[in-house]
C-alpha positions as CSV (number, residue, x, y, z in Angstrom):
1,M,0.0,-0.2,0.1
2,A,1.2,3.8,-0.7
3,V,-0.6,6.7,0.3
4,T,-0.3,9.2,-3.0
5,E,-1.5,12.0,-3.7
6,R,-3.9,10.6,-6.1
7,G,-5.2,8.2,-3.4
8,T,-4.3,5.0,-1.7
9,E,-2.7,2.6,-3.8
10,V,-3.2,-1.2,-3.4
11,S,-1.6,-3.7,-5.0
12,V,-1.9,-7.5,-4.6
13,R,0.1,-10.1,-6.6
14,A,-0.2,-13.5,-7.0
15,D,1.7,-16.5,-8.2
16,S,-0.7,-18.8,-10.5
17,R,2.0,-21.3,-10.1
18,L,1.2,-22.3,-6.9
19,L,-2.2,-24.0,-8.3
20,G,-0.5,-26.1,-10.8
21,D,-2.8,-27.1,-13.6
22,D,-5.3,-24.7,-12.4
23,Q,-3.4,-21.6,-12.9
24,Q,-6.8,-19.2,-14.2
25,R,-8.1,-19.6,-11.0
26,I,-5.7,-17.6,-9.2
27,V,-7.6,-14.4,-11.2
28,S,-11.0,-15.0,-9.5
29,V,-9.4,-15.0,-6.4
30,I,-7.7,-11.6,-6.6
31,D,-11.1,-10.2,-8.2
32,H,-13.0,-11.1,-5.1
33,L,-10.3,-9.7,-2.9
34,L,-10.4,-6.6,-4.8
35,S,-14.1,-5.8,-5.7
36,Y,-15.0,-6.8,-2.1
37,A,-12.6,-5.0,-0.2
38,F,-12.4,-1.6,-3.0
39,P,-16.0,-2.1,-5.0
40,G,-15.7,-0.1,-7.7
41,L,-12.2,1.0,-7.2
42,S,-10.5,-1.5,-8.5
43,G,-8.8,-3.7,-11.6
44,F,-6.1,-5.6,-13.1
45,K,-2.8,-4.7,-14.6
46,Y,-2.1,-6.2,-17.8
47,Q,-4.5,-9.1,-18.6
48,R,-6.2,-11.2,-16.4
49,R,-4.6,-14.2,-16.9
50,P,-1.6,-16.4,-16.1
51,P,1.0,-17.7,-15.9
52,H,3.0,-16.6,-13.6
53,R,2.1,-13.3,-11.8
54,V,-1.4,-12.2,-11.5
55,E,-1.5,-8.3,-10.2
56,G,-4.7,-6.1,-9.6
57,G,-4.9,-3.3,-7.6
58,A,-7.3,-0.5,-6.5
59,C,-6.6,3.2,-5.6
60,V,-8.7,4.3,-2.8
61,P,-9.5,8.4,-3.1
62,H,-9.1,10.3,-0.3
63,S,-11.3,12.8,1.3
64,Q,-10.6,16.5,1.3
65,A,-9.9,16.5,5.0
66,Q,-7.0,13.4,4.4
67,D,-5.7,15.5,1.8
68,R,-5.4,18.1,4.1
69,L,-3.8,16.4,6.8
70,W,-1.9,13.8,4.9
71,R,0.2,16.1,2.8
72,L,3.7,16.0,2.9
73,G,5.2,18.6,5.2
74,A,2.0,18.9,7.4
75,A,2.4,18.8,11.1
76,P,1.8,16.0,12.8
77,S,-1.3,15.2,14.1
78,S,-1.8,15.0,18.2
79,G,-4.1,12.3,19.5
80,R,-3.9,8.6,19.0
81,G,-2.0,6.9,16.7
82,D,-0.8,7.9,13.0
83,P,-4.0,8.9,10.6
84,V,-2.0,7.4,8.0
85,L,-1.0,4.2,8.9
86,E,-4.4,3.6,10.5
87,H,-5.7,4.2,6.9
88,C,-3.4,1.5,5.6
89,R,-4.0,-0.9,8.5
90,A,-8.2,-0.1,7.6
91,C,-7.5,-1.3,3.8
92,A,-5.6,-4.3,4.7
93,Q,-7.9,-5.3,7.1
94,A,-10.5,-4.9,4.3
95,L,-8.6,-7.7,2.0
96,I,-8.3,-9.5,5.1
97,A,-12.3,-9.6,5.6
98,A,-12.3,-10.5,1.7
99,L,-10.1,-13.3,1.9
100,E,-12.6,-14.9,4.9
101,D,-15.7,-14.3,3.2
102,L,-13.9,-16.4,0.2
103,K,-12.6,-19.2,2.3
104,F,-16.1,-19.5,4.1
105,A,-18.6,-19.1,1.1
106,R,-16.1,-21.1,-1.6
107,P,-13.7,-22.9,0.2
108,E,-12.8,-24.6,-3.1
109,E,-11.4,-21.5,-4.5
110,I,-8.7,-20.7,-2.2
111,E,-7.4,-24.4,-1.7
112,G,-3.7,-24.9,-2.4
113,L,-2.9,-20.8,-1.6
114,L,-3.6,-21.0,2.3
């Protein structure tokens, strides 16, 4: 994850070789993770097919308040924790929730990955 001027950019990558003869399945797994965690904000880099690395990502836009607080050179916020770090944690937790959803709803999809 990277917090940039464009928004928070999230990258998800996987190696389809983990799945042996069923390499195409990795595309549906990444697609589910991204669309569940970041609906309407995600997509794939290059083509949506193996072999080898399959890459997808999302760009989560920031609110105006976040842009003001997180710009380079801004004074650190007082209070609990770093708001940028907390934002990144929330994005990571969204991906974990998507993986848990997939594991529960369609366990055969993630067979061989976990």
